[in-house]
C-alpha positions as CSV (number, residue, x, y, z in Angstrom):
1,M,0.0,0.0,0.0
2,A,1.3,3.4,-1.0
3,V,0.4,6.9,0.3
4,L,-0.2,9.0,-2.8
5,S,1.0,12.6,-2.7
6,V,-1.6,15.2,-3.5
7,Q,-0.5,17.3,-6.5
8,K,-1.6,20.9,-6.4
9,I,-3.0,22.3,-9.7
10,V,-1.6,25.8,-10.3
11,K,-2.3,28.6,-12.8
12,A,1.0,28.0,-14.5
13,G,0.0,24.4,-15.1
14,L,0.9,21.1,-13.6
15,T,2.8,18.3,-15.2
16,A,0.9,15.4,-13.6
17,A,2.7,12.4,-12.2
18,F,1.0,9.0,-12.0
19,A,2.0,6.0,-10.0
20,A,1.2,2.3,-10.6
21,A,-1.8,1.3,-8.6
22,A,-0.7,-0.9,-5.6
23,G,-2.0,-4.4,-5.4
24,G,-2.7,-3.9,-1.7
25,G,-4.4,-0.5,-2.3
26,D,-3.4,3.1,-1.9
27,S,-4.4,6.1,0.3
28,W,-4.1,9.8,0.3
29,Q,-4.4,12.6,2.9
30,N,-8.0,13.7,2.2
31,T,-9.4,17.1,3.0
32,G,-12.4,16.7,0.8
33,R,-11.0,18.9,-2.0
34,E,-9.0,16.3,-3.9
35,F,-9.9,14.0,-6.7
36,L,-8.5,10.6,-7.7
37,E,-7.6,10.1,-11.3
38,V,-7.5,6.5,-12.5
39,I,-6.1,5.5,-15.9
40,N,-6.9,1.9,-16.9
41,A,-4.7,0.9,-19.8
42,G,-5.4,-2.8,-19.1
43,V,-7.4,-5.2,-21.2
44,G,-10.4,-5.5,-18.8
45,S,-12.7,-3.3,-16.7
46,I,-11.7,-2.8,-13.0
47,N,-13.6,-1.5,-10.0
48,V,-12.1,1.2,-7.8
49,T,-13.4,1.1,-4.2
50,I,-13.0,3.9,-1.7
51,A,-13.8,2.4,1.7
52,A,-16.3,4.0,4.0
53,Q,-14.9,4.5,7.5
54,A,-17.8,6.0,9.4
55,G,-21.4,5.1,10.0
56,A,-22.6,8.0,7.9
57,C,-22.8,8.3,4.1
58,G,-22.2,12.1,4.4
59,T,-25.7,13.0,3.3
60,Y,-27.4,15.6,5.4
61,G,-25.9,14.2,8.6
62,V,-28.1,11.1,8.4
63,T,-26.5,8.2,10.2
64,N,-26.9,4.8,8.5
65,A,-24.8,1.9,7.3
66,A,-21.4,2.8,5.8
67,H,-21.4,2.7,2.0
68,D,-18.2,2.2,0.0
69,I,-17.8,4.1,-3.2
70,V,-17.4,1.7,-6.1
71,V,-16.6,3.0,-9.5
72,A,-16.2,0.9,-12.6
73,V,-13.3,2.0,-14.9
74,S,-13.5,0.2,-18.3
75,N,-10.3,-0.7,-20.2
76,G,-8.9,2.3,-22.1
77,V,-10.7,4.8,-19.9
78,T,-9.6,7.5,-17.6
79,K,-11.9,8.5,-14.7
80,R,-11.7,11.3,-12.1
81,I,-13.4,10.4,-8.8
82,G,-14.2,12.8,-6.1
83,P,-14.3,14.9,-4.1
84,I,-14.6,12.4,-1.2
85,D,-16.3,13.4,2.0
86,P,-13.7,13.2,4.9
87,V,-16.4,12.6,7.5
88,A,-17.5,9.3,6.0
89,Y,-14.4,8.1,4.2
90,N,-11.3,9.2,6.2
91,D,-9.5,6.7,8.4
92,S,-8.0,7.6,11.8
93,N,-5.0,9.1,10.0
94,G,-7.1,11.4,7.8
95,R,-6.6,9.3,4.7
96,A,-9.0,8.0,2.1
97,Q,-8.3,4.3,1.5
98,I,-8.6,2.9,-2.1
99,T,-8.5,-0.7,-3.4
100,Y,-8.6,-2.0,-7.0
101,S,-10.1,-5.2,-8.4
102,G,-7.1,-5.3,-10.8
103,V,-3.8,-3.3,-11.0
104,T,-2.2,-4.5,-14.2
105,S,-1.6,-1.4,-16.4
106,V,-3.5,0.8,-14.0
107,T,-2.0,4.2,-12.9
108,V,-3.4,6.7,-10.4
109,G,-2.8,10.3,-9.2
110,V,-4.4,12.6,-6.7
111,F,-5.0,16.2,-7.5
112,A,-6.3,19.4,-5.8
113,A,-6.7,23.1,-6.5
114,P,-4.5,25.2,-4.3
């Protein structure tokens, strides 16, 4: 598992850096302003799961069962996922936890406005 660095988008432009998705999953320091970009250059669709950590889905303060966010990313597709609610999805270290159903030819990056 890797901790992904949040890359700040700036007016002068950002040369984005992507890392290979880790087989055991990844995480990032989540303030609720970031988004995860997933590039699936593999031959099949994958699911990206952001694990719910609290008993609230982050909707109007209603407490109910935790709901993971699961996003399908087809082969040859890039998806941006987020922002992610810190109240419902941050672990005790303030990080959002991500897992992937497959990591072959999958790269990821985390981005935020300054």
